[in-house]
N, C-alpha and C positions, 0 to 999 in steps of 0.2 A: 453427420454429427452436428446439430446446430450450436454446439458449444465450442468456443474457441479460447483454449487456455492461454494462447499468446496475448490476445486483445484484453481478455479479463485480467491478466497479471499487469499489463501496462496501465489500464484504466483504473484499477483498484489502487495501485501504487500511487497514482496521481492523486486520487481521493484522499489517500492516507497522508500524503505530503501536504495538502492543503491546510488542514488544521495546524500542523506544525509550523507552517509559514505564517499563518495568522498569529499563532502565539509568539512567534519571534518578534513579529512586527509590534504587536501590542505590549509585550512584556520584556523583550530580550536587550535592548539598548544596541549601540553601535557594535560592540565586541560580538554579541550573538549574532547580529546581522552579517558581519563579516565571516564569522565561522560558518554560518548557514551558506552563504554564497559560495565559500571556498569549497565546501563539501558537495554542494549541488554541482558545481562546475566540474570537480574531480569525477563525480558519478555520471556526468553527462545527463542530467535530468531535464534542463531547460527551465527550472525554477530559479528565480532570483529576485532579491529585494533591493530596490534602490536606495532607501533610507529607513531609519527606525522611527518610531513614535507615531503619532496621530496622522502626519502628513506622508506616510510611507507609501510608496508606490509599489505595487506588485508588478513584476514582469514574469510572464509565462511565454516562453518561445515555443511555437508549434514546431515539430509534431508532439512534443511533450515527451514522456517517459517511454523509452524503447524496452524491449524485452530484457536486454542485458542490464540497463539501468534499473529495471525493476528488481531484478535479482540482487543488484548491488545494493540498493537502498534497503532492501529487506534484511540482508545478511549484515549489514554494517550499521543497522539502526542503533544499537547500543552505543557504539562508538560515536556515531553522529550526535545523539543526544548528550553524551558526555562532553564532547567537544562544544556545543551550543551552549548548554545550560550549566555544566560544571556539576559538581557533587550535589545530590538532592538535600543533603544536610545544610547547605548554604541558601537554600531557596526558600521562599514563602511557603506555607502550607498548600495554597492553591497551585502554585507552580510545581511543587513537588508532586502533588497529586497528578497533575497534567503529564509530567514527564514519566512518572511511574505507570500511569495509565497507557501512555503511548508505548513504552516497553512492552506491556502486556499484549497491545494491539499488534505490534510489529512481531513479537515473537509467535502469536497465534497465525497471524498472516503467513509468516515464514514456513509453519507446518503445512498449512494448506496450500501455499504456492509450490513448495517442493514436491508434494504429491501431484499437483496439476501439471507441472512441467516435466515430471519424470517419464522417460520413455518406457521403462519397464519398472513401475512402482512396486514395492516389496508388498507381500501379503499383509504385513502389519500396516503399511501405509493405506492400503486399500481398506482394511477393517476398521482403522481409526479415523478415516477421512470425515465421516459425517460428525463424530464427536469434536474433531478438530475444527470444522466449520462451525459448529455450535460454540466453541470456546472463542472464536474469532467473533461471532455475533455478541456474545456476552461482554467481551472486552470492548468492542466498539460502542455498544450502548452505554456503557459505564463511563466512557471517556469522551466521546465525540458526540456533537450535535446530530440529530436525525438526518439533516441534509447531507452529512458526510458518509453516512453508510446505506443510502438508499440508492435507487437507479437500477438500470438494466444489468450491469455486470454483478452487482451484489445479489440482486434477485436471482440471476442465473446461477450463481455459485451456491447460494442458500437453498434454493428450490430444486435445482436440476443436476448440479455437477456430480453429486453422489450417485444418482441413478446412471448417468453417463459412464461414470468409472466403473461402477460395478458391471454393467452391461458390455463395455468396450475392454476393460482391463487396463486402459490407459487413456489419459487425456492428452498427454504430451506427444504421442504418435499423431494425433489429429489436431495439433495445435492451431493451425491456420485455416483449416478448410471450412469450418462452420461460418465464421464470420465473412470470410471471403465470398462464399456462395451467396450469403445474404446480401452483401453490398452489390453483387451483380445483379441480384434480383430486385434491388432497390428497397429492401426492407429496413436497412440501418442507415 
């Protein structure tokens, strides 16, 4: 299987954290930066912001988001957004739209991710996977710029994951095999 759910979950979660980090830098202020850094440290993501405003420095420590952190980020997204931005009723219209859109993105990603990492996905998860991927695409395109929802792992999820899931019955059982074999061949 050339598809690796583990690597896809890590790289996609990193891609989804990037616009959140950028928005905090541009709009958030010191309290939001502090909340962002605290949550990212707790979730062991490697994402940090040194300061707020125009001169903010972004720090991203390799190796980035691991598989466990990807799940934490995804399933705690609502709480993280609440802590960083507060109630949307207190935000400007554009900030509220960003937060609401981010909630939709992370919720859709959660559906896709849960199916991808399941060792034995339910029949319902398998049946609804393609529509869950479509919902993720719609939410991404409505909320984030194209550079945040393109690339190898998004393409693999959009174009191939459903086919592999239907033929194999699980992506979680084969989570590390595809990308690791490609790394060994020098393809990635």
